[in-house]
C-alpha positions in Angstrom: 22.7 71.0 -43.0 22.7 72.3 -39.2 19.5 70.4 -38.5 21.4 67.4 -39.5 24.2 68.1 -37.4 22.1 68.4 -34.6 20.1 65.0 -35.2 23.5 63.4 -35.5 24.7 64.9 -32.3 22.0 63.8 -30.4 22.3 60.3 -31.5 25.9 60.3 -30.9 24.7 61.6 -27.5 22.1 58.7 -27.1 24.7 56.2 -28.2 27.3 57.3 -25.6 24.7 57.6 -22.9 23.4 53.7 -23.3 27.1 52.1 -22.2 27.0 55.0 -19.2 23.5 53.7 -18.4 24.6 50.1 -18.6 27.8 50.4 -16.4 25.5 52.4 -13.9 23.3 49.1 -13.7 26.1 46.8 -13.7 27.0 47.1 -10.3 23.8 45.2 -9.4 25.4 42.6 -11.1 29.1 42.7 -10.5 31.4 42.9 -7.6 30.6 38.9 -6.5 26.8 38.5 -7.8 26.7 36.4 -10.7 25.8 37.4 -14.1 23.0 35.8 -16.2 24.8 33.5 -17.7 26.3 31.9 -14.6 22.8 31.5 -13.3 21.8 29.9 -16.1 24.6 27.3 -15.6 23.6 27.0 -12.0 20.0 26.4 -13.4 21.1 23.7 -15.9 23.1 22.2 -13.2 20.0 21.9 -11.0 17.8 21.0 -13.5 20.2 17.8 -14.3 20.0 17.4 -10.8 16.2 17.3 -11.0 16.0 14.8 -13.9 18.4 12.5 -11.7 15.9 12.6 -8.6 13.1 12.1 -11.0 14.4 9.2 -12.2 15.3 8.0 -8.6 11.2 8.6 -7.9 10.6 6.6 -10.6 13.0 3.7 -9.9 11.9 3.6 -6.3 8.1 3.6 -7.2 8.4 0.6 -9.3 10.3 -0.9 -6.6 7.4 0.0 -4.3 5.1 -1.2 -6.3 6.9 -4.5 -7.1 7.1 -4.9 -3.1 3.4 -4.1 -2.8 2.8 -7.0 -5.1 4.7 -9.5 -3.5 2.9 -8.2 -0.1 -0.2 -8.6 -1.5 0.7 -12.1 -3.1 2.4 -13.2 0.1 -0.9 -12.1 2.2 -3.1 -14.3 0.1 -1.1 -17.4 0.9 -1.5 -16.3 4.4 -5.0 -16.1 3.9 -5.1 -19.4 2.5 -3.2 -20.5 4.9 -5.3 -19.1 7.8 -8.1 -20.9 6.6 -6.6 -24.2 5.9 -5.5 -23.9 9.8 -9.1 -23.0 10.6 -10.3 -26.3 9.1 -7.4 -28.4 10.5 -8.0 -26.5 13.9 -11.7 -27.6 13.6 -10.6 -31.3 12.5 -8.1 -31.5 15.5 -11.2 -30.2 17.7 -13.4 -32.8 16.3 -10.6 -35.8 16.7 -9.8 -34.4 20.1 -13.8 -34.7 20.8 -13.4 -38.1 19.0 -10.5 -38.9 21.2 -12.2 -37.9 24.2 -15.2 -40.8 23.6 -12.3 -42.9 22.9 -11.0 -42.4 26.2 -14.0 -42.8 27.7 -14.4 -46.3 25.8 -11.3 -47.1 27.1 -12.3 -46.4 30.7 -14.9 -48.6 30.5 -13.3 -51.6 28.7 -10.8 -51.4 31.2 -13.0 -51.5 34.4 -15.1 -54.4 32.1 -11.6 -55.8 32.0 -10.8 -55.8 35.5 -14.3 -57.3 36.6 -13.8 -60.0 33.6 -10.5 -60.7 35.2 -12.2 -61.0 38.6 -15.0 -63.3 37.3 -12.4 -65.4 35.9 -10.4 -65.6 38.8 -13.5 -66.4 40.6 -14.6 -69.3 37.8 -11.1 -70.9 38.1 -10.9 -71.1 41.8 -14.2 -72.9 41.8 -13.1 -74.9 38.9 -10.3 -75.9 41.2 -12.3 -76.3 44.3 -14.4 -78.8 42.2 -11.8 -80.7 40.6 -10.4 -81.1 43.9 -13.8 -82.3 45.2 -14.4 -84.8 42.3 -11.0 -86.3 43.1 -11.3 -86.7 46.5 -15.1 -88.3 46.6 -14.2 -90.6 43.6 -17.2 -90.1 40.5 -19.7 -92.9 42.0 -20.7 -95.1 38.6 -24.7 -96.1 37.9 -24.3 -99.5 39.6 -23.3 -98.2 42.5 -26.0 -95.7 43.0 -28.8 -98.6 41.9 -27.6 -100.7 44.7 -27.2 -98.1 47.3 -30.5 -96.8 46.8 -33.2 -97.1 49.3 -36.4 -98.0 46.7 -37.2 -96.7 43.6 -38.2 -93.0 44.6 -34.3 -92.7 46.3 -32.8 -93.7 42.9 -34.3 -91.0 41.2 -33.4 -88.2 43.5 -29.8 -90.1 43.3 -30.4 -89.8 39.6 -31.2 -86.1 39.5 -28.2 -85.2 41.4 -26.1 -86.4 39.1 -27.4 -84.5 36.6 -26.8 -81.6 38.8 -23.6 -81.9 39.8 -22.6 -82.7 35.7 -24.6 -79.6 34.4 -22.8 -77.5 37.5 -19.4 -78.5 36.3 -20.1 -77.8 32.8 -21.7 -74.2 34.0 -18.3 -73.7 35.9 -16.0 -74.8 32.8 -18.4 -72.5 30.5 -18.2 -69.9 32.8 -14.5 -70.3 33.0 -13.9 -70.0 29.3 -16.6 -67.0 28.2 -14.2 -65.2 30.8 -11.2 -65.9 29.6 -12.6 -65.6 25.8 -13.9 -62.0 27.1 -10.7 -60.7 28.6 -8.7 -61.6 25.8 -11.2 -60.1 23.4 -10.8 -56.8 25.7 -7.3 -56.8 25.9 -7.1 -56.5 21.8 -10.0 -53.8 21.8 -8.0 -51.8 24.0 -5.1 -52.1 22.2 -6.8 -51.1 19.3 -8.2 -48.0 20.7 -5.1 -47.0 22.4 -3.3 -47.7 18.5 -5.9 -45.1 16.8 -5.9 -42.6 19.7 -2.3 -42.2 18.9 -2.4 -42.2 15.3 -4.9 -39.3 15.1 -3.3 -37.3 17.6 -0.2 -37.7 15.6 -1.3 -36.7 12.3 -3.4 -33.9 13.3 -0.7 -32.4 15.6 1.9 -33.3 12.2 -0.7 -31.4 10.1 -0.8 -28.3 12.1 2.6 -28.0 12.6 3.2 -28.0 9.4 0.6 -25.4 8.5 2.0 -22.8 11.4 5.4 -23.4 10.2 4.8 -22.7 6.5 2.6 -19.6 7.7 5.5 -18.8 10.4 8.0 -18.2 7.1 5.6 -16.2 4.8 4.8 -14.3 7.6 8.6 -13.5 8.3 9.1 -13.2 4.2 5.8 -10.5 4.4 7.6 -8.4 7.8 11.0 -8.5 5.5 9.1 -7.3 2.4 7.5 -4.7 4.6 10.8 -3.0 6.2 12.1 -2.9 2.6 8.8 -1.2 1.6 9.1 1.4 4.1 13.0 1.6 3.7 12.2 2.8 -0.4 9.3 4.8 0.8 11.7 7.1 3.1 14.4 7.0 0.2 11.1 8.4 -2.3 10.4 11.0 0.6 14.0 12.1 0.9 14.5 12.3 -2.7 11.4 14.2 -3.6 12.2 16.4 -0.7 15.4 17.2 -2.3 13.8 17.7 -5.8 11.4 20.1 -4.6 13.8 21.7 -2.5 15.9 22.2 -6.2 13.2 22.9 -8.1 12.5 26.2 -5.5 16.4 26.8 -5.9 15.7 27.1 -10.1 12.3 28.8 -9.2 14.8 31.6 -7.0 17.9 31.3 -9.3 15.3 32.3 -12.9 13.8 35.1 -10.7 16.9 36.4 -10.0 18.1 36.1 -13.4 14.9 37.4 -14.5 15.5 40.6 -11.8 18.7 41.1 -13.5 17.8 40.9 -17.0 14.5 43.2 -16.4 16.7 46.1 -14.3 19.4 45.7 -17.6 16.3 46.3 -20.1 14.6 48.6 -17.8 17.9 50.8 -17.7 18.3 50.5 -21.1 15.2 51.5 -22.2 14.9 54.3 -19.7 10.8 53.9 -19.6 8.5 52.2 -17.0 6.6 50.2 -18.8 8.7 48.1 -21.8 7.6 47.2 -25.4 5.5 44.6 -25.8 7.4 43.4 -29.0 6.1 41.5 -32.1 2.7 39.9 -31.8 3.8 35.9 -31.4 1.1 33.8 -32.8 0.0 30.3 -31.6 -0.5 27.2 -33.3 -4.1 26.7 -31.8 -5.8 30.0 -32.2 -4.2 32.1 -29.3 -1.5 33.7 -29.3 1.3 34.5 -26.8 0.6 37.1 -23.7 3.8 38.4 -23.8 7.2 37.1 -25.4 9.9 35.6 -22.9 10.7 31.9 -21.9 9.1 29.3 -19.8 10.5 29.4 -16.4 8.2 26.9 -15.0 6.3 24.3 -17.3 2.7 23.1 -17.1 2.3 20.8 -14.0 5.4 20.9 -12.5 5.5 19.9 -9.1 6.8 21.9 -6.4 6.9 22.3 -2.8 3.8 23.8 -2.1 1.6 22.0 -5.4 1.9 19.3 -6.6 0.9 20.4 -10.3 1.7 24.0 -11.6 -1.5 25.5 -13.0 -0.4 27.0 -16.0 2.6 28.3 -17.6 5.4 31.0 -15.9 6.8 33.1 -18.6 9.7 34.9 -17.7 9.4 38.7 -18.6 10.6 42.0 -16.8 8.6 44.0 -14.4 6.3 46.5 -16.7 6.3 44.0 -19.7 2.6 45.0 -21.9 0.5 41.7 -21.2 -1.6 41.1 -24.4 -4.7 39.3 -24.5 -4.4 35.5 -25.8 -7.9 35.9 -27.3 -10.7 38.3 -27.9 -13.8 38.3 -25.3 -14.7 39.8 -22.4 -13.3 40.3 -19.1 -15.0 38.1 -16.6 -12.5 38.1 -13.3 -10.3 40.9 -12.1 -9.0 40.8 -8.7 -6.4 42.4 -6.7 -3.2 40.8 -4.9 -5.4 40.6 -1.4 -8.6 39.0 -2.7 -6.9 36.1 -5.4 -3.9 35.0 -2.4 -0.6 33.8 -4.7 -2.1 34.9 -7.8 -1.2 38.6 -7.1 -3.5 40.7 -9.3 -5.0 38.5 -11.9 -7.4 39.1 -14.7 -9.9 36.3 -16.3 -11.0 36.5 -20.1 -14.0 34.4 -21.5 -13.1 33.7 -25.1 -16.2 31.2 -25.9 -18.8 29.0 -23.8 -16.2 26.5 -22.5 -12.5 28.4 -22.6 -10.7 30.7 -21.0 -7.7 32.5 -19.9 -6.1 34.1 -17.2 -3.4 36.2 -16.1 -1.2 36.7 -13.0 1.2 38.4 -10.9 0.4 41.9 -12.9 1.5 45.3 -11.1 -1.4 47.1 -12.7 -4.8 46.2 -14.7 -5.3 48.0 -18.2 -9.2 47.0 -18.3 -11.7 46.8 -16.5 -14.5 44.0 -15.2 -16.9 43.1 -18.0 -15.3 45.0 -20.3 -15.0 43.6 -23.9 -11.3 43.0 -25.2 -9.9 42.3 -28.3 -6.8 39.6 -29.6 -3.6 41.4 -28.9 -5.0 44.3 -26.8 -3.4 45.1 -23.7 -4.8 43.9 -20.3 -2.0 44.7 -17.8 1.7 44.7 -16.6 3.7 42.4 -15.8 5.3 42.0 -12.3 5.7 39.8 -9.1 2.6 40.5 -6.8 1.5 37.3 -4.9 3.6 34.1 -4.9 6.6 34.5 -7.0 10.1 34.8 -6.9 10.6 37.5 -9.3 8.8 39.3 -12.3 7.0 36.8 -14.7 3.7 36.0 -15.9 1.9 33.6 -14.9 -0.7 32.2 -18.0 -3.4 29.8 -17.6 -5.8 28.2 -20.2 -9.1 26.8 -18.6 -11.2 24.6 -20.5 -15.0 24.2 -18.3 -13.4 25.8 -15.6 -10.3 23.1 -15.5 -6.9 24.2 -16.2 -5.5 22.5 -19.3 -2.0 22.9 -20.8 -1.7 25.8 -22.4 1.3 24.7 -25.0 -1.8 22.6 -26.8 -3.7 26.1 -27.9 0.0 28.6 -28.5 
């Protein structure tokens, strides 16, 4: 009976001591400090903001992709126009060369026309002089030539003279006729060449101006698209930076929440090492190394990394860490050697699969040791780069990190 009374008294003292201990810890989370529930509300708000920024990132990324597609399409059109412009420029150069040849022919034809006009003037002068002479001399008839001849020899000479005079007149007339015809033909040729020259020049210049105008419009449009895309890039970078800040804030809040929870649990238990709790089997053959909420999911983007290589499970400092599966310890690194991982352990389970456990306070196994599934291999803390006590858990296949949720 006395023993029962003593036992009941001890239980009553323990029950009464718990509120006292909690009361002693509560100043850590009161007097202006937020409670875990308040912190959770702030986390929820920031998570909603993170989701908004992620949606905005997707929208901006889609807009950027659209502008990039338009710019590529415009660049393709500009390239085709540049090719066409090169052909037109080559055509224009060929036509300019032809134009130079035509201009040379024009110059030669003008000189020829000047010479022909001079010949025509000379022929006309000779013809006019001959006509005056004929008018003054009066053309002798055949009878007069015969009667005035001194013998047969003189008659022959006079007859030859008459023929020469007639032939000379014919040559003068033919010369005038030919010179006039050549001058008329050359003038017509000059008109044709000049007209052809002007048409060729105008047509090629018109084609060239059209291509230059269209190309200028496309280049201007491409410039506007590039400017809009640049603005979208700026907005995207700002949105991502803000999301990273919010994620860092969430990490800090979760660390603060875990720290408060751990302090309360440690105070309630009165022990440095906490209970591992019941074994929580997974659906992929592994068990959960600790029992707690996931504070950072797999491949979460952060300010210092684009993909978080594992999951973070929020547990108080000193929580026992179980081996997720049976195997052999193949990596055991202290805080100084593992960088941001802190105290770090990896267990090889099969030829291809291994699991890793980071941010431990201390180890409970040694290098090369064989462990069984559920065996305690260490205790949680916040060594390395972290915001509060938790376990960073990874599953690796052939050395590459994969989503642990596929095996838990």
